[in-house]
N, C-alpha and C positions, 0 to 999 in steps of 0.2 A: 177655564174649568167650569163646567155647568154645575151649579150648586146642587140641583136636585138629582144628580146622577150618582152621588156617592155620599157616604157619611162624612161630611166635611168638618164635623166637630171631632175629628179623630184625635187631635192634640189639644189638651187644655192649655190655654195661654197662662203663663206664670209670670213671676217677677223677672226683671232683667238680670243678666249674668255677664260675667267677664271671664276671659281665659287667657293664658299665656302660652304661646306656641314657641317651641325651641328653647334656646338658652335664656338665662336672665343675666342682666348686668348686675354687678355686685350690689347687694342691698336693696334691689328693686323689689317692691312688694305691691301686689294688686289685692286690695282688701277683700273683694268679692270673688276672687279668681279661684278656679280649680288649680291643682298642682300643674306645673309646666307640662305641656303635652307635646307629642310629636306628630300625631296624625289627626286631621279634622275631617269628619264625615258630615256632608251637607245634603239634606233632602229638601227639594223645592216642592212645597205642598200648600195646603190652605187650612184655615182655622177660623173659628168664630170667637170674638173677644168681647167680654163684658166691659163696657166703657165706664167712665167716671160717674155717670148718673144711673147706672144699673142698680135697680132694687126691685122689690116685689111689686111696687106700683108702676114703675117705669122700667121695663126689661130692655134697656138700651144696649144694643149689641151692634157689632160691625164685622163684616166679612173681610178677611185679608188673605193675600198670598204671603207666605212666610218662608224664611230659611230656617228649617228645623235642623239642629246640629247635635252631634255627639263628638266627644273628644276622647280618644283612646278607649272607646267603648262605653264611656260614661255619658248618659243623656244630659243635655243642658235644657233647662226649662224653656219651652217655646214662648216667644214674645215677638212683638213688633215694636221696635226694630229687632234685628237679630242680635246675638251676643256681641259685646265689645271684645274685639280681638286685639291682643297685644303681642308684639314680637320684637326682636332686636335686629338692628341693621346688619345685613349680611347672612342672616339665618335663612335656611330653606324651609318652606312650609309645604308639607305633604297633604293633599286634599283629595277627597272623593266626593263627586257631586252627582246626585241622582235627581232626575226630573220626574216627579209624580203628577204633574199637571198635564193638560190636554194640548198645550201649544208649546213651541220652543221657548226655552228660558236660558238665562246665562248668569254667571257670577263674574263681576268685573271690578278691578281696582285700578282706575286710570293711572297709567305710568308705571304700573307694577305687574298687573296680570289681567288677562282677559280669556275666559274659557271658550268664547265663541258660542254659537247656538248649540244647545243640548236638546235633542229631540225627545218627545214624550216617551217615558219608559226607559230612556237610556241613562247610562252612568259614565261619567268621565273621571278617570283616575290620573292625577298629574301632580306636579309640584312647581313651585316658583320661589325666587329669592327676592327678599325685600332689600333693595339697594339704597333707598333713600329714606331718611327718618322724617317723621312728621305725622300729622293726623289726616286720614283719608276716609272717604266713603267707599264701602263696597256695596254694589248694587247690581241689579239686572238692567243692562243697557239696551236690551231689545225693546222694540215698539215703544221707544221713549216718547213721553215720560210715564206711560201707563203702568208698565211692570214695576218700575221703581216706586211710584206713588201708591200702588196697590199694597205695598208692604215689604217688597224685596229690597231691603237696604239695611245697613248697619255701619258701625264705626270700626276702623282698622288703624291702630296706633303703632308706629314703628319707633322704638327708642334708639337713640344713638348708642353705639357700643362703648364709647369713651368720650370724655370731654376734650376740648381743644387743649393742647399741651400748655400747662401753666395756668389754666383757668378752671372755673367751676363748670359743672354740667349745665347745659341748657337742653330743651327738647329737640335741638337741631344739630345735625352734624356739620352744618355750614353757617353758624351764627354770624350776623354782621357785627361790626365793632360796637354799635349802639346796643344791640340785644345782649351781647356778651358782657358789656359793662353793667347792664341792669342786673343780670344774674350773678355777676361777681360782687355787686353791692349787697345783695341779699345776705343778711347774717353777719356782715362785716363793716357796713357803713353806719355813720351816726344817724342817718335818715331811716335805714331799714335794719335795725338790730334784731337779733333773734337767730333763726336758723336759715341756712342757705336752702335753696329748693331741693338739692340732693341730700340734705342732711335729715336724719331722723333722730328720735330719742327713744331708746329702748328701756328707759326707766319705767317700771310698771306703774308708777304714780303719775307720770306725765307723758305717757306714750304719744308719739307723733310719728307717722310713717314718712319715710323719705320719698322723694319724687311725687309729691302730692299733686294729683291731677284728676280732673272730672270731665265728663262728657255730657254736653247738652245737644242731643240730636233732635232737631225740630222737624215736625211733620203735621200734616192736616189730613183729617179723615172724613169722608162723606159716606155714611152708611147706605144711602139710597143709590148713589152712583156705583159704589163698590159692589153692591148686590147686583146691579144691572150688568156689570162686567162679568161677575161670576156666573150669570145666567146666559151669557152670550153664546153664540153657536160654537159647540165644541170643536177645537182644532183651528179656529179662526181668531185672529187678533182683533180686539176691540179697536175701532178707528181712533187713532191718537188725536186728530184734530177735533173730533166730536167729544172726546174725553175732556180736553182742555177747555173747550167752549162751555161745556156743562159745569165743570169744576170751578171755573173762574167767573162765569158770566150768566149762569142760569138765573132767570128772573124769579123773584119770590112770588109764590102763588098763595094768596091769602085764603083762597077757597080750599086748596089742597096743599097745605104747607109741608105735609109729610113726604111729598114727592120731589121736593127741591133737591138739586144735586150739588149745591155748593157745600163746602165743609161745615160740619157741625161740631167737630172735636179738634182741638189743637193741643198737641202733646210734646213733651220733652222726654226722650227715652221711653216713649209709649205711655207715659203717665201724665195726668192732668190734676189741677187743683191741689187739694190736700196731699195727694199721693206724689206729686212732683215737688211741692213746696217742702215737705217734711221727710222725703226719702234721703237718708244720709249719704248716698252715693250720687245724688243729683245736687242737693243743697249742701255746700261745704260746712262742716262743723270743725272749726279750727281756732287756735288762739291767735291773738295779735302777735306778729313776729313769726308766723308760719306761712310763707307765701305759697301760692298754688297756681296751677295752670288749668284753665277751663277750655276744652276744645269744643267750639260751637260749630255744628254742622247742620246744613239745611237740606233735607232730602225731599222737601215738598215743592210747591209751586207759588207760595206766598213769600213776600218779603217781610221780615220781622226786624224790629228795632229793640234789641235786648238791653234794657236799662237796669243797671245794678246800683242799689243804694249802699251806703256805708263806706264804700271805697270806690275811687276811680280805678280803672284797670288800664293796662298797657296792651295795645294791639301789637303783638310780636310776630305774627305770621298771618298771611292771607293767601289761600289757594296755593300753598306750597312755596310762596315767596316770603322769606324772612324780612322783616321790616328794617330799612336802613336806619330810621330814626323813630323808634316806637312812640306813638302818640299816647297821651294819658288822658282818657276821657271817661264819661259815665254812660254813654249810649252809643251804639254802633249798628248800622244796618247789616243784616245778614240776608243776602239775596239767595234765590234758589240755586242750589248746588254749591254755595259758598262753604269754605272750610276756614274758619277764623279762630285764632288762639287769643283768648283773654288771659293775660298774666296779672293776677291779683296780688298786690303786695301784702295784704292782710295787716295794714297799719291800723292804729286806733281809729275808730269812727271819727268823721270830721267834726262832730258836735262836741267832742271832748276838748275843753280848753286847757292849754298847757303854757308854761312860761315862754317857750320858744315859738309858740303858735299853734293853731288848731290842728289836732291830729298828731302832733309830734310826740315821740316817745320820751318825754321830758317830765319834769316835776309838774304834776297836775295842779290846776287852780283849785280853789275851794268853792263849795256850794254856798248858797245863802244860809245854810245851817252851820257853816264853818267847817265842813268836812270835805276831804278831797273828792273831786268829781270822778276820779278813776283810781282804783276799780269802783264801779258804780254800785256799792253795797246798798245804798238807800233804795235805788230803783229795783235791784234784784230782790231785796228783802220785802217788797210790797206784795201783799197777798189780799185777795178778796174772795170770800170773807176772811177775817183775821186768821192768822196761822193757828191751828189747833182746833178750829171750829168743827164740830161733829154734826153729821146728818141728823142724829137724834141726841140732843144735849143731855138727855137722861140716861143714855146708854153709852158707857165708856168704851164699848167694843164696836160701836157703829163706825161707819166710814168717815174719814176726814174729808171735808169738801172745800178746803181752802185751795186757791189756785194762784200760783206765782204769776205776777202780771208782767214781768220784764225778763224774758229769756234772752234778750239781746239778739233777736232775730230780725234781720233787715231783708226787705223783699227784693226780688228781681221780677220785673214784669215787662211785657212787650208793649212798646208804644203804638203798635198796630192794634188798636183797642178791640176790634171784634174777636181777637184771639183770646181775650180774657174771659170769654163766656163759653158755654157748651150748649148744644141744641138750640142755638140762636138767641139765648137770653139768660141762661143760668150763670150768674156772675160769680167770679172767683173760682170757677171750675175749669179754667183754661190753662194757657201757657204761662205758668208762674213758677218761680222757685225763690232763691234767696241766698244769703250767707249768714251764718250764725257765729257769734263770738262765744267760745266756751271758756275763755280765760285770757291771760296775757303772758306770753313767753318772757317778757322783760320785767315783770313784777314778781318778786319772790313772796310766797305766802308765809304763814307763821311756822311752817315746817321746813322752810328753806328751798322749796321747789317752785316751779312756775305756777302762778296763780291759776286755779281752776275754779270757775264760778259754780255756786251751788246749782244742782239739778242740770248740770251740763250733760248732754247725751253721752252714754257710754258707747262710743262708736268704734274707736280704735284700740281700746284697752281699758283696764281698770280705771274707774274715775276716782277723782280725789276731791274731797270736800274742801270748800273754801276756808280761809283762815279763821281761827277762833275769834279774831277781832272783826267780826262781821257786823251787820246792822244791830243797833241797840234795840 
């Protein structure tokens, strides 16, 4: 698509979205989803996106090819990547795919569906059935990897219709004994008390969704190279070998740094820095005892080593193969085109001392002040300046400026260090996220329900204030 031949800012890029196609398994909820839909309309087009450093001084933008979608006539906000699509094993997905670009494009989910080349201006109307559960990439598999890396990709999650007889739900229709045992232990073992993965809590004071899962779709963007692809000869494919050479190996030019073609932005679900670290559908906000699954997918060309603080995670699936003996680790390489499931037990952070050992859901040890170290009321109750401080001490109606210092937010960062920056040096604006503890499922507060920490984000339902016996 030659950028100067049309108004390529036709669609404003918005926040990511998720949708459910077909039926739902009982109790399955997608917090950011539209109602379950039957028909998905896809338009392959282009758009200009404001990046994480975009402001009045630095109008940082990037040109992308995108899957613009609507579901049962309702438009879904455009974004790179495309919407997270959820369906249930065995359901038939009806789709219409129109190509608004100048060269052939496609929509493919390896092992499930492949549209084949769709000519410019043409529309394909078809359907397919998702026969295998798991997390998959959907993407344009033509002129690989150019079309995919230019933005034509997204996440496709297939839920199993029912659990293995006599066992709890897992994300897979064919769990190995090791993975099945792990999910059977959640919510019922002394090691992992709380909720099972499939269990939710509809109490408005302690609401937790069932089937807690998140998507970390990794990508790298090069504004200079993507613009070059957009301005390439209409109707012709940009040479894939040339694209890869520039994207991965273009030498830095100190004289003309703005012409460099290597990636400048590193994103999770299209977001970077603050926007990925604090977006509640990227960064989990859950209580101890509420295990979750994070589907980590890499649509780009770099290898990333996603390192999660606060909890080790189990690698329960990789590229469609369920782990025989899920390993429990804190960092794991995600190669290009990898699809890896992190299963996070959401146990107490490892720096919490307990009678049975660090991190165990047992009687907590006491702090140097003689108070229990969990729940961490002392840390959560720390404010700077002091709680109640007003911007104008002489005006009781002025804004309070105290800030809580310990929201119990633990980081996730990529050990591939260049990805932690944007535009080649703006630190902490790259591929980061985390996990937040909003309370403890296994500790009852003064009102008899699961402990919810003060100032916990109101993500899944009405929040509940911590116990009256908080910090002195």
